[in-house]
SEFIZA-3560 file (N, C-alpha, C; in Angstrom, 3 decimals):
REM SEFIZA-3560
<numar><xx>0.365</xx><yy>17.834</yy><zz>-44.259</zz><atom>N</atom></numar>
<numar><xx>0.821</xx><yy>18.532</yy><zz>-43.086</zz><atom>CA</atom></numar>
<numar><xx>0.323</xx><yy>17.855</yy><zz>-41.796</zz><atom>C</atom></numar>
<numar><xx>-0.875</xx><yy>17.326</yy><zz>-41.827</zz><atom>N</atom></numar>
<numar><xx>-1.424</xx><yy>16.667</yy><zz>-40.645</zz><atom>CA</atom></numar>
<numar><xx>-0.661</xx><yy>15.390</yy><zz>-40.327</zz><atom>C</atom></numar>
<numar><xx>-0.287</xx><yy>14.630</yy><zz>-41.318</zz><atom>N</atom></numar>
<numar><xx>0.491</xx><yy>13.404</yy><zz>-41.117</zz><atom>CA</atom></numar>
<numar><xx>1.836</xx><yy>13.688</yy><zz>-40.495</zz><atom>C</atom></numar>
<numar><xx>2.449</xx><yy>14.773</yy><zz>-40.892</zz><atom>N</atom></numar>
<numar><xx>3.751</xx><yy>15.138</yy><zz>-40.340</zz><atom>CA</atom></numar>
<numar><xx>3.629</xx><yy>15.542</yy><zz>-38.866</zz><atom>C</atom></numar>
<numar><xx>2.570</xx><yy>16.274</yy><zz>-38.522</zz><atom>N</atom></numar>
<numar><xx>2.338</xx><yy>16.691</yy><zz>-37.132</zz><atom>CA</atom></numar>
<numar><xx>2.073</xx><yy>15.482</yy><zz>-36.243</zz><atom>C</atom></numar>
<numar><xx>1.292</xx><yy>14.538</yy><zz>-36.724</zz><atom>N</atom></numar>
<numar><xx>0.985</xx><yy>13.335</yy><zz>-35.944</zz><atom>CA</atom></numar>
<numar><xx>2.248</xx><yy>12.539</yy><zz>-35.662</zz><atom>C</atom></numar>
<numar><xx>3.138</xx><yy>12.439</yy><zz>-36.649</zz><atom>N</atom></numar>
<numar><xx>4.382</xx><yy>11.708</yy><zz>-36.432</zz><atom>CA</atom></numar>
<numar><xx>5.274</xx><yy>12.423</yy><zz>-35.414</zz><atom>C</atom></numar>
<numar><xx>5.257</xx><yy>13.751</yy><zz>-35.407</zz><atom>N</atom></numar>
<numar><xx>6.074</xx><yy>14.494</yy><zz>-34.448</zz><atom>CA</atom></numar>
<numar><xx>5.591</xx><yy>14.225</yy><zz>-33.022</zz><atom>C</atom></numar>
<numar><xx>4.273</xx><yy>14.209</yy><zz>-32.839</zz><atom>N</atom></numar>
<numar><xx>3.731</xx><yy>13.947</yy><zz>-31.515</zz><atom>CA</atom></numar>
<numar><xx>3.990</xx><yy>12.510</yy><zz>-31.071</zz><atom>C</atom></numar>
<numar><xx>3.806</xx><yy>11.572</yy><zz>-31.967</zz><atom>N</atom></numar>
<numar><xx>3.984</xx><yy>10.168</yy><zz>-31.600</zz><atom>CA</atom></numar>
<numar><xx>5.435</xx><yy>9.852</yy><zz>-31.257</zz><atom>C</atom></numar>
<numar><xx>6.353</xx><yy>10.639</yy><zz>-31.741</zz><atom>N</atom></numar>
<numar><xx>7.754</xx><yy>10.367</yy><zz>-31.451</zz><atom>CA</atom></numar>
<numar><xx>8.137</xx><yy>10.726</yy><zz>-30.010</zz><atom>C</atom></numar>
<numar><xx>7.386</xx><yy>11.569</yy><zz>-29.339</zz><atom>N</atom></numar>
<numar><xx>7.727</xx><yy>11.927</yy><zz>-27.956</zz><atom>CA</atom></numar>
<numar><xx>6.665</xx><yy>11.520</yy><zz>-26.949</zz><atom>C</atom></numar>
<numar><xx>5.456</xx><yy>11.169</yy><zz>-27.403</zz><atom>N</atom></numar>
<numar><xx>4.378</xx><yy>10.790</yy><zz>-26.480</zz><atom>CA</atom></numar>
<numar><xx>4.708</xx><yy>9.483</yy><zz>-25.764</zz><atom>C</atom></numar>
<numar><xx>5.082</xx><yy>8.465</yy><zz>-26.496</zz><atom>N</atom></numar>
<numar><xx>5.383</xx><yy>7.170</yy><zz>-25.894</zz><atom>CA</atom></numar>
<numar><xx>6.545</xx><yy>7.251</yy><zz>-24.902</zz><atom>C</atom></numar>
<numar><xx>7.687</xx><yy>7.860</yy><zz>-25.249</zz><atom>N</atom></numar>
<numar><xx>8.761</xx><yy>7.974</yy><zz>-24.256</zz><atom>CA</atom></numar>
<numar><xx>8.342</xx><yy>8.791</yy><zz>-23.024</zz><atom>C</atom></numar>
<numar><xx>7.500</xx><yy>9.797</yy><zz>-23.227</zz><atom>N</atom></numar>
<numar><xx>7.035</xx><yy>10.597</yy><zz>-22.087</zz><atom>CA</atom></numar>
<numar><xx>6.173</xx><yy>9.763</yy><zz>-21.151</zz><atom>C</atom></numar>
<numar><xx>5.259</xx><yy>8.989</yy><zz>-21.720</zz><atom>N</atom></numar>
<numar><xx>4.410</xx><yy>8.125</yy><zz>-20.901</zz><atom>CA</atom></numar>
<numar><xx>5.229</xx><yy>7.079</yy><zz>-20.158</zz><atom>C</atom></numar>
<numar><xx>6.206</xx><yy>6.523</yy><zz>-20.826</zz><atom>N</atom></numar>
<numar><xx>7.071</xx><yy>5.542</yy><zz>-20.167</zz><atom>CA</atom></numar>
<numar><xx>7.865</xx><yy>6.176</yy><zz>-19.026</zz><atom>C</atom></numar>
<numar><xx>8.335</xx><yy>7.406</yy><zz>-19.226</zz><atom>N</atom></numar>
<numar><xx>9.100</xx><yy>8.095</yy><zz>-18.184</zz><atom>CA</atom></numar>
<numar><xx>8.224</xx><yy>8.391</yy><zz>-16.979</zz><atom>C</atom></numar>
<numar><xx>6.987</xx><yy>8.817</yy><zz>-17.224</zz><atom>N</atom></numar>
<numar><xx>6.058</xx><yy>9.095</yy><zz>-16.115</zz><atom>CA</atom></numar>
<numar><xx>5.751</xx><yy>7.815</yy><zz>-15.351</zz><atom>C</atom></numar>
<numar><xx>5.482</xx><yy>6.734</yy><zz>-16.080</zz><atom>N</atom></numar>
<numar><xx>5.203</xx><yy>5.447</yy><zz>-15.448</zz><atom>CA</atom></numar>
<numar><xx>6.387</xx><yy>4.985</yy><zz>-14.598</zz><atom>C</atom></numar>
<numar><xx>7.585</xx><yy>5.120</yy><zz>-15.123</zz><atom>N</atom></numar>
<numar><xx>8.782</xx><yy>4.720</yy><zz>-14.390</zz><atom>CA</atom></numar>
<numar><xx>8.962</xx><yy>5.569</yy><zz>-13.137</zz><atom>C</atom></numar>
<numar><xx>8.719</xx><yy>6.860</yy><zz>-13.242</zz><atom>N</atom></numar>
<numar><xx>8.858</xx><yy>7.747</yy><zz>-12.079</zz><atom>CA</atom></numar>
<numar><xx>7.857</xx><yy>7.384</yy><zz>-10.989</zz><atom>C</atom></numar>
<numar><xx>6.628</xx><yy>7.102</yy><zz>-11.370</zz><atom>N</atom></numar>
<numar><xx>5.618</xx><yy>6.729</yy><zz>-10.377</zz><atom>CA</atom></numar>
<numar><xx>5.935</xx><yy>5.387</yy><zz>-9.737</zz><atom>C</atom></numar>
<numar><xx>6.383</xx><yy>4.435</yy><zz>-10.536</zz><atom>N</atom></numar>
<numar><xx>6.741</xx><yy>3.120</yy><zz>-10.013</zz><atom>CA</atom></numar>
<numar><xx>7.941</xx><yy>3.213</yy><zz>-9.074</zz><atom>C</atom></numar>
<numar><xx>8.933</xx><yy>3.997</yy><zz>-9.437</zz><atom>N</atom></numar>
<numar><xx>10.124</xx><yy>4.139</yy><zz>-8.601</zz><atom>CA</atom></numar>
<numar><xx>9.779</xx><yy>4.806</yy><zz>-7.280</zz><atom>C</atom></numar>
<numar><xx>8.853</xx><yy>5.741</yy><zz>-7.288</zz><atom>N</atom></numar>
<numar><xx>8.448</xx><yy>6.410</yy><zz>-6.051</zz><atom>CA</atom></numar>
<numar><xx>7.800</xx><yy>5.459</yy><zz>-5.073</zz><atom>C</atom></numar>
<numar><xx>6.995</xx><yy>4.536</yy><zz>-5.579</zz><atom>N</atom></numar>
<numar><xx>6.324</xx><yy>3.576</yy><zz>-4.713</zz><atom>CA</atom></numar>
<numar><xx>7.256</xx><yy>2.460</yy><zz>-4.278</zz><atom>C</atom></numar>
<numar><xx>8.195</xx><yy>2.088</yy><zz>-5.135</zz><atom>N</atom></numar>
<numar><xx>9.088</xx><yy>0.967</yy><zz>-4.833</zz><atom>CA</atom></numar>
<numar><xx>10.058</xx><yy>1.297</yy><zz>-3.707</zz><atom>C</atom></numar>
<numar><xx>10.359</xx><yy>2.566</yy><zz>-3.489</zz><atom>N</atom></numar>
<numar><xx>11.309</xx><yy>2.947</yy><zz>-2.453</zz><atom>CA</atom></numar>
<numar><xx>10.735</xx><yy>2.880</yy><zz>-1.056</zz><atom>C</atom></numar>
<numar><xx>9.430</xx><yy>2.764</yy><zz>-0.950</zz><atom>N</atom></numar>
<numar><xx>8.786</xx><yy>2.716</yy><zz>0.361</zz><atom>CA</atom></numar>
<numar><xx>8.660</xx><yy>1.270</yy><zz>0.807</zz><atom>C</atom></numar>
<numar><xx>9.251</xx><yy>0.978</yy><zz>1.920</zz><atom>N</atom></numar>
<numar><xx>9.186</xx><yy>-0.383</yy><zz>2.437</zz><atom>CA</atom></numar>
<numar><xx>7.802</xx><yy>-0.637</yy><zz>3.017</zz><atom>C</atom></numar>
<numar><xx>7.318</xx><yy>-1.816</yy><zz>2.816</zz><atom>N</atom></numar>
<numar><xx>6.038</xx><yy>-2.185</yy><zz>3.387</zz><atom>CA</atom></numar>
<numar><xx>6.233</xx><yy>-2.430</yy><zz>4.878</zz><atom>C</atom></numar>
<numar><xx>5.556</xx><yy>-1.648</yy><zz>5.673</zz><atom>N</atom></numar>
<numar><xx>5.697</xx><yy>-1.796</yy><zz>7.114</zz><atom>CA</atom></numar>
<numar><xx>4.347</xx><yy>-2.075</yy><zz>7.729</zz><atom>C</atom></numar>
<numar><xx>4.358</xx><yy>-2.810</yy><zz>8.755</zz><atom>N</atom></numar>
<numar><xx>3.150</xx><yy>-3.123</yy><zz>9.482</zz><atom>CA</atom></numar>
<numar><xx>3.302</xx><yy>-2.632</yy><zz>10.907</zz><atom>C</atom></numar>
<numar><xx>2.235</xx><yy>-2.129</yy><zz>11.459</zz><atom>N</atom></numar>
<numar><xx>2.285</xx><yy>-1.628</yy><zz>12.829</zz><atom>CA</atom></numar>
<numar><xx>2.394</xx><yy>-2.756</yy><zz>13.843</zz><atom>C</atom></numar>
<numar><xx>1.907</xx><yy>-3.921</yy><zz>13.498</zz><atom>N</atom></numar>
<numar><xx>1.955</xx><yy>-5.048</yy><zz>14.416</zz><atom>CA</atom></numar>
<numar><xx>2.617</xx><yy>-6.228</yy><zz>13.741</zz><atom>C</atom></numar>
<numar><xx>3.352</xx><yy>-7.007</yy><zz>14.507</zz><atom>N</atom></numar>
<numar><xx>4.016</xx><yy>-8.177</yy><zz>13.954</zz><atom>CA</atom></numar>
<numar><xx>2.976</xx><yy>-9.229</yy><zz>13.599</zz><atom>C</atom></numar>
<numar><xx>3.076</xx><yy>-9.763</yy><zz>12.427</zz><atom>N</atom></numar>
<numar><xx>2.154</xx><yy>-10.815</yy><zz>12.009</zz><atom>CA</atom></numar>
<numar><xx>2.616</xx><yy>-12.139</yy><zz>12.600</zz><atom>C</atom></numar>
<numar><xx>1.682</xx><yy>-13.026</yy><zz>12.755</zz><atom>N</atom></numar>
<numar><xx>2.014</xx><yy>-14.351</yy><zz>13.271</zz><atom>CA</atom></numar>
<numar><xx>2.876</xx><yy>-15.083</yy><zz>12.263</zz><atom>C</atom></numar>
<numar><xx>4.005</xx><yy>-15.545</yy><zz>12.703</zz><atom>N</atom></numar>
<numar><xx>4.859</xx><yy>-16.319</yy><zz>11.820</zz><atom>CA</atom></numar>
<numar><xx>4.681</xx><yy>-17.794</yy><zz>12.132</zz><atom>C</atom></numar>
<numar><xx>5.062</xx><yy>-18.628</yy><zz>11.204</zz><atom>N</atom></numar>
<numar><xx>4.895</xx><yy>-20.063</yy><zz>11.358</zz><atom>CA</atom></numar>
<numar><xx>5.613</xx><yy>-20.547</yy><zz>12.611</zz><atom>C</atom></numar>
<numar><xx>4.904</xx><yy>-21.276</yy><zz>13.449</zz><atom>N</atom></numar>
<numar><xx>5.490</xx><yy>-21.814</yy><zz>14.653</zz><atom>CA</atom></numar>
<numar><xx>5.337</xx><yy>-20.931</yy><zz>15.876</zz><atom>C</atom></numar>
<numar><xx>4.844</xx><yy>-19.713</yy><zz>15.708</zz><atom>N</atom></numar>
<numar><xx>4.643</xx><yy>-18.818</yy><zz>16.851</zz><atom>CA</atom></numar>
<numar><xx>3.232</xx><yy>-19.007</yy><zz>17.373</zz><atom>C</atom></numar>
<numar><xx>3.123</xx><yy>-19.604</yy><zz>18.547</zz><atom>N</atom></numar>
<numar><xx>1.799</xx><yy>-19.885</yy><zz>19.082</zz><atom>CA</atom></numar>
<numar><xx>1.420</xx><yy>-18.968</yy><zz>20.236</zz><atom>C</atom></numar>
<numar><xx>2.331</xx><yy>-18.114</yy><zz>20.669</zz><atom>N</atom></numar>
<numar><xx>2.041</xx><yy>-17.205</yy><zz>21.784</zz><atom>CA</atom></numar>
<numar><xx>2.006</xx><yy>-15.760</yy><zz>21.290</zz><atom>C</atom></numar>
<numar><xx>1.135</xx><yy>-14.969</yy><zz>21.900</zz><atom>N</atom></numar>
<numar><xx>1.055</xx><yy>-13.559</yy><zz>21.534</zz><atom>CA</atom></numar>
<numar><xx>0.849</xx><yy>-12.721</yy><zz>22.780</zz><atom>C</atom></numar>
<numar><xx>1.192</xx><yy>-11.451</yy><zz>22.650</zz><atom>N</atom></numar>
<numar><xx>1.025</xx><yy>-10.522</yy><zz>23.773</zz><atom>CA</atom></numar>
<numar><xx>0.730</xx><yy>-9.136</yy><zz>23.225</zz><atom>C</atom></numar>
<numar><xx>-0.011</xx><yy>-8.369</yy><zz>24.004</zz><atom>N</atom></numar>
<numar><xx>-0.330</xx><yy>-6.995</yy><zz>23.630</zz><atom>CA</atom></numar>
<numar><xx>0.050</xx><yy>-6.093</yy><zz>24.800</zz><atom>C</atom></numar>
<numar><xx>0.782</xx><yy>-5.025</yy><zz>24.468</zz><atom>N</atom></numar>
<numar><xx>1.189</xx><yy>-4.048</yy><zz>25.475</zz><atom>CA</atom></numar>
<numar><xx>0.614</xx><yy>-2.691</yy><zz>25.087</zz><atom>C</atom></numar>
<numar><xx>0.152</xx><yy>-1.934</yy><zz>26.070</zz><atom>N</atom></numar>
<numar><xx>-0.440</xx><yy>-0.621</yy><zz>25.838</zz><atom>CA</atom></numar>
<numar><xx>0.173</xx><yy>0.423</yy><zz>26.768</zz><atom>C</atom></numar>
<numar><xx>0.359</xx><yy>1.646</yy><zz>26.256</zz><atom>N</atom></numar>
<numar><xx>0.786</xx><yy>2.753</yy><zz>27.117</zz><atom>CA</atom></numar>
<numar><xx>-0.443</xx><yy>3.477</yy><zz>27.654</zz><atom>C</atom></numar>
<numar><xx>-0.246</xx><yy>4.400</yy><zz>28.589</zz><atom>N</atom></numar>
<numar><xx>-1.351</xx><yy>5.210</yy><zz>29.084</zz><atom>CA</atom></numar>
<numar><xx>-1.904</xx><yy>6.076</yy><zz>27.957</zz><atom>C</atom></numar>
<numar><xx>-1.005</xx><yy>6.671</yy><zz>27.156</zz><atom>N</atom></numar>
<numar><xx>-1.394</xx><yy>7.503</yy><zz>26.021</zz><atom>CA</atom></numar>
<numar><xx>-0.580</xx><yy>7.070</yy><zz>24.806</zz><atom>C</atom></numar>
<numar><xx>-1.238</xx><yy>6.902</yy><zz>23.655</zz><atom>N</atom></numar>
<numar><xx>-0.534</xx><yy>6.554</yy><zz>22.430</zz><atom>CA</atom></numar>
<numar><xx>-0.885</xx><yy>5.167</yy><zz>21.940</zz><atom>C</atom></numar>
<numar><xx>-0.113</xx><yy>4.703</yy><zz>20.986</zz><atom>N</atom></numar>
<numar><xx>-0.366</xx><yy>3.435</yy><zz>20.329</zz><atom>CA</atom></numar>
<numar><xx>0.442</xx><yy>2.320</yy><zz>20.972</zz><atom>C</atom></numar>
<numar><xx>-0.188</xx><yy>1.160</yy><zz>21.127</zz><atom>N</atom></numar>
<numar><xx>0.477</xx><yy>0.018</yy><zz>21.748</zz><atom>CA</atom></numar>
<numar><xx>1.107</xx><yy>-0.900</yy><zz>20.735</zz><atom>C</atom></numar>
<numar><xx>1.439</xx><yy>-2.112</yy><zz>21.196</zz><atom>N</atom></numar>
<numar><xx>2.094</xx><yy>-3.070</yy><zz>20.313</zz><atom>CA</atom></numar>
<numar><xx>1.620</xx><yy>-4.485</yy><zz>20.555</zz><atom>C</atom></numar>
<numar><xx>1.442</xx><yy>-5.222</yy><zz>19.476</zz><atom>N</atom></numar>
<numar><xx>1.059</xx><yy>-6.626</yy><zz>19.522</zz><atom>CA</atom></numar>
<numar><xx>2.192</xx><yy>-7.421</yy><zz>18.891</zz><atom>C</atom></numar>
<numar><xx>2.534</xx><yy>-8.552</yy><zz>19.470</zz><atom>N</atom></numar>
<numar><xx>3.630</xx><yy>-9.353</yy><zz>18.921</zz><atom>CA</atom></numar>
<numar><xx>3.379</xx><yy>-10.834</yy><zz>19.175</zz><atom>C</atom></numar>
<numar><xx>3.970</xx><yy>-11.639</yy><zz>18.299</zz><atom>N</atom></numar>
<numar><xx>3.912</xx><yy>-13.088</yy><zz>18.406</zz><atom>CA</atom></numar>
<numar><xx>5.301</xx><yy>-13.627</yy><zz>18.718</zz><atom>C</atom></numar>
<numar><xx>5.354</xx><yy>-14.764</yy><zz>19.397</zz><atom>N</atom></numar>
<numar><xx>6.622</xx><yy>-15.394</yy><zz>19.703</zz><atom>CA</atom></numar>
<numar><xx>6.437</xx><yy>-16.866</yy><zz>19.966</zz><atom>C</atom></numar>
<numar><xx>7.530</xx><yy>-17.599</yy><zz>19.971</zz><atom>N</atom></numar>
<numar><xx>7.451</xx><yy>-19.042</yy><zz>20.198</zz><atom>CA</atom></numar>
<numar><xx>7.195</xx><yy>-19.369</yy><zz>21.663</zz><atom>C</atom></numar>
<numar><xx>7.541</xx><yy>-18.448</yy><zz>22.551</zz><atom>N</atom></numar>
<numar><xx>7.245</xx><yy>-18.621</yy><zz>23.984</zz><atom>CA</atom></numar>
<numar><xx>6.530</xx><yy>-17.377</yy><zz>24.487</zz><atom>C</atom></numar>
<numar><xx>5.906</xx><yy>-17.496</yy><zz>25.624</zz><atom>N</atom></numar>
<numar><xx>5.177</xx><yy>-16.372</yy><zz>26.209</zz><atom>CA</atom></numar>
<numar><xx>6.123</xx><yy>-15.222</yy><zz>26.566</zz><atom>C</atom></numar>
<numar><xx>7.293</xx><yy>-15.554</yy><zz>27.069</zz><atom>N</atom></numar>
<numar><xx>8.230</xx><yy>-14.491</yy><zz>27.464</zz><atom>CA</atom></numar>
<numar><xx>8.754</xx><yy>-13.724</yy><zz>26.248</zz><atom>C</atom></numar>
<numar><xx>8.978</xx><yy>-14.416</yy><zz>25.133</zz><atom>N</atom></numar>
<numar><xx>9.433</xx><yy>-13.746</yy><zz>23.914</zz><atom>CA</atom></numar>
<numar><xx>8.332</xx><yy>-12.823</yy><zz>23.386</zz><atom>C</atom></numar>
<numar><xx>7.091</xx><yy>-13.308</yy><zz>23.382</zz><atom>N</atom></numar>
<numar><xx>5.967</xx><yy>-12.492</yy><zz>22.904</zz><atom>CA</atom></numar>
<numar><xx>5.797</xx><yy>-11.256</yy><zz>23.783</zz><atom>C</atom></numar>
<numar><xx>5.915</xx><yy>-11.423</yy><zz>25.102</zz><atom>N</atom></numar>
<numar><xx>5.782</xx><yy>-10.283</yy><zz>26.020</zz><atom>CA</atom></numar>
<numar><xx>6.883</xx><yy>-9.248</yy><zz>25.773</zz><atom>C</atom></numar>
<numar><xx>8.111</xx><yy>-9.711</yy><zz>25.599</zz><atom>N</atom></numar>
<numar><xx>9.240</xx><yy>-8.807</yy><zz>25.365</zz><atom>CA</atom></numar>
<numar><xx>9.064</xx><yy>-8.038</yy><zz>24.055</zz><atom>C</atom></numar>
<numar><xx>8.691</xx><yy>-8.765</yy><zz>22.985</zz><atom>N</atom></numar>
<numar><xx>8.500</xx><yy>-8.122</yy><zz>21.690</zz><atom>CA</atom></numar>
<numar><xx>7.373</xx><yy>-7.094</yy><zz>21.742</zz><atom>C</atom></numar>
<numar><xx>6.260</xx><yy>-7.447</yy><zz>22.379</zz><atom>N</atom></numar>
<numar><xx>5.131</xx><yy>-6.515</yy><zz>22.436</zz><atom>CA</atom></numar>
<numar><xx>5.483</xx><yy>-5.274</yy><zz>23.252</zz><atom>C</atom></numar>
<numar><xx>6.252</xx><yy>-5.435</yy><zz>24.311</zz><atom>N</atom></numar>
<numar><xx>6.683</xx><yy>-4.296</yy><zz>25.112</zz><atom>CA</atom></numar>
<numar><xx>7.626</xx><yy>-3.397</yy><zz>24.307</zz><atom>C</atom></numar>
<numar><xx>8.546</xx><yy>-4.008</yy><zz>23.564</zz><atom>N</atom></numar>
<numar><xx>9.442</xx><yy>-3.228</yy><zz>22.689</zz><atom>CA</atom></numar>
<numar><xx>8.649</xx><yy>-2.473</yy><zz>21.627</zz><atom>C</atom></numar>
<numar><xx>7.665</xx><yy>-3.151</yy><zz>21.013</zz><atom>N</atom></numar>
<numar><xx>6.827</xx><yy>-2.496</yy><zz>20.004</zz><atom>CA</atom></numar>
<numar><xx>6.025</xx><yy>-1.357</yy><zz>20.617</zz><atom>C</atom></numar>
<numar><xx>5.486</xx><yy>-1.574</yy><zz>21.800</zz><atom>N</atom></numar>
<numar><xx>4.713</xx><yy>-0.535</yy><zz>22.475</zz><atom>CA</atom></numar>
<numar><xx>5.566</xx><yy>0.703</yy><zz>22.713</zz><atom>C</atom></numar>
<numar><xx>6.771</xx><yy>0.498</yy><zz>23.208</zz><atom>N</atom></numar>
<numar><xx>7.672</xx><yy>1.631</yy><zz>23.467</zz><atom>CA</atom></numar>
<numar><xx>7.960</xx><yy>2.383</yy><zz>22.169</zz><atom>C</atom></numar>
<numar><xx>8.222</xx><yy>1.653</yy><zz>21.097</zz><atom>N</atom></numar>
<numar><xx>8.515</xx><yy>2.284</yy><zz>19.805</zz><atom>CA</atom></numar>
<numar><xx>7.299</xx><yy>3.041</yy><zz>19.275</zz><atom>C</atom></numar>
<numar><xx>6.130</xx><yy>2.373</yy><zz>19.237</zz><atom>N</atom></numar>
<numar><xx>4.940</xx><yy>2.989</yy><zz>18.649</zz><atom>CA</atom></numar>
<numar><xx>4.388</xx><yy>4.125</yy><zz>19.503</zz><atom>C</atom></numar>
<numar><xx>4.473</xx><yy>4.001</yy><zz>20.811</zz><atom>N</atom></numar>
<numar><xx>4.003</xx><yy>5.087</yy><zz>21.674</zz><atom>CA</atom></numar>
<numar><xx>4.855</xx><yy>6.329</yy><zz>21.458</zz><atom>C</atom></numar>
<numar><xx>6.166</xx><yy>6.141</yy><zz>21.325</zz><atom>N</atom></numar>
<numar><xx>7.052</xx><yy>7.269</yy><zz>21.065</zz><atom>CA</atom></numar>
<numar><xx>6.759</xx><yy>7.920</yy><zz>19.725</zz><atom>C</atom></numar>
<numar><xx>6.463</xx><yy>7.119</yy><zz>18.701</zz><atom>N</atom></numar>
<numar><xx>6.168</xx><yy>7.641</yy><zz>17.362</zz><atom>CA</atom></numar>
<numar><xx>4.822</xx><yy>8.343</yy><zz>17.309</zz><atom>C</atom></numar>
<numar><xx>3.875</xx><yy>7.921</yy><zz>18.134</zz><atom>N</atom></numar>
<numar><xx>2.535</xx><yy>8.495</yy><zz>18.081</zz><atom>CA</atom></numar>
<numar><xx>2.344</xx><yy>9.627</yy><zz>19.089</zz><atom>C</atom></numar>
<numar><xx>3.424</xx><yy>10.052</yy><zz>19.730</zz><atom>N</atom></numar>
<numar><xx>3.317</xx><yy>11.153</yy><zz>20.686</zz><atom>CA</atom></numar>
<numar><xx>2.757</xx><yy>10.733</yy><zz>22.033</zz><atom>C</atom></numar>
<numar><xx>2.819</xx><yy>9.454</yy><zz>22.322</zz><atom>N</atom></numar>
<numar><xx>2.290</xx><yy>8.924</yy><zz>23.576</zz><atom>CA</atom></numar>
<numar><xx>3.331</xx><yy>8.902</yy><zz>24.679</zz><atom>C</atom></numar>
<numar><xx>3.110</xx><yy>8.015</yy><zz>25.632</zz><atom>N</atom></numar>
<numar><xx>3.985</xx><yy>7.905</yy><zz>26.796</zz><atom>CA</atom></numar>
<numar><xx>4.628</xx><yy>6.517</yy><zz>26.826</zz><atom>C</atom></numar>
<numar><xx>5.792</xx><yy>6.351</yy><zz>26.177</zz><atom>N</atom></numar>
<numar><xx>6.425</xx><yy>5.024</yy><zz>26.089</zz><atom>CA</atom></numar>
<numar><xx>6.830</xx><yy>4.443</yy><zz>27.443</zz><atom>C</atom></numar>
<numar><xx>7.128</xx><yy>5.292</yy><zz>28.400</zz><atom>N</atom></numar>
<numar><xx>7.570</xx><yy>4.786</yy><zz>29.706</zz><atom>CA</atom></numar>
<numar><xx>6.426</xx><yy>4.187</yy><zz>30.524</zz><atom>C</atom></numar>
<numar><xx>5.185</xx><yy>4.268</yy><zz>30.032</zz><atom>N</atom></numar>
<numar><xx>4.050</xx><yy>3.688</yy><zz>30.767</zz><atom>CA</atom></numar>
<numar><xx>3.542</xx><yy>2.392</yy><zz>30.135</zz><atom>C</atom></numar>
<numar><xx>4.269</xx><yy>1.835</yy><zz>29.170</zz><atom>N</atom></numar>
<numar><xx>3.831</xx><yy>0.609</yy><zz>28.497</zz><atom>CA</atom></numar>
<numar><xx>3.755</xx><yy>-0.566</yy><zz>29.468</zz><atom>C</atom></numar>
<numar><xx>2.652</xx><yy>-1.297</yy><zz>29.364</zz><atom>N</atom></numar>
<numar><xx>2.466</xx><yy>-2.499</yy><zz>30.169</zz><atom>CA</atom></numar>
<numar><xx>1.813</xx><yy>-3.573</yy><zz>29.319</zz><atom>C</atom></numar>
<numar><xx>2.188</xx><yy>-4.825</yy><zz>29.543</zz><atom>N</atom></numar>
<numar><xx>1.573</xx><yy>-5.942</yy><zz>28.846</zz><atom>CA</atom></numar>
<numar><xx>0.202</xx><yy>-6.169</yy><zz>29.477</zz><atom>C</atom></numar>
<numar><xx>-0.849</xx><yy>-6.082</yy><zz>28.648</zz><atom>N</atom></numar>
<numar><xx>-2.209</xx><yy>-6.212</yy><zz>29.155</zz><atom>CA</atom></numar>
<numar><xx>-2.852</xx><yy>-7.548</yy><zz>28.784</zz><atom>C</atom></numar>
<numar><xx>-2.248</xx><yy>-8.257</yy><zz>27.820</zz><atom>N</atom></numar>
<numar><xx>-2.765</xx><yy>-9.535</yy><zz>27.392</zz><atom>CA</atom></numar>
<numar><xx>-1.615</xx><yy>-10.397</yy><zz>26.900</zz><atom>C</atom></numar>
<numar><xx>-1.554</xx><yy>-11.621</yy><zz>27.383</zz><atom>N</atom></numar>
<numar><xx>-0.522</xx><yy>-12.556</yy><zz>26.935</zz><atom>CA</atom></numar>
<numar><xx>-1.038</xx><yy>-13.965</yy><zz>27.088</zz><atom>C</atom></numar>
<numar><xx>-1.062</xx><yy>-14.685</yy><zz>25.973</zz><atom>N</atom></numar>
<numar><xx>-1.485</xx><yy>-16.081</yy><zz>26.031</zz><atom>CA</atom></numar>
<numar><xx>-0.906</xx><yy>-16.881</yy><zz>24.883</zz><atom>C</atom></numar>
<numar><xx>-0.968</xx><yy>-18.184</yy><zz>25.044</zz><atom>N</atom></numar>
<numar><xx>-0.508</xx><yy>-19.093</yy><zz>23.995</zz><atom>CA</atom></numar>
<numar><xx>-1.686</xx><yy>-19.901</yy><zz>23.478</zz><atom>C</atom></numar>
<numar><xx>-1.730</xx><yy>-20.084</yy><zz>22.165</zz><atom>N</atom></numar>
<numar><xx>-2.777</xx><yy>-20.911</yy><zz>21.557</zz><atom>CA</atom></numar>
<numar><xx>-2.349</xx><yy>-22.366</yy><zz>21.689</zz><atom>C</atom></numar>
<numar><xx>-3.309</xx><yy>-23.217</yy><zz>21.856</zz><atom>N</atom></numar>
<numar><xx>-2.994</xx><yy>-24.657</yy><zz>21.984</zz><atom>CA</atom></numar>
<numar><xx>-3.490</xx><yy>-25.412</yy><zz>20.815</zz><atom>C</atom></numar>
//
């Protein structure tokens, strides 16, 4: 009787574990990896940081100083709005190019 019970359990335990594993993996796979700040990409030697009066700012890299400033200002407006800050007060506070 014990052998029969063990076989009954083993017939559904493995598929159940696989289903749970698949469900957990699928839940994590649907979330895109996002970063709050743009990472330096190859060839981007300039960076800029913009901050609002209240909320989260933005850091960005670009091939020119003007591109980095524009990207950081756009990021600041987006992140300040998401964090409950003041997007209309974003200003670039740091901008330079590495040599």
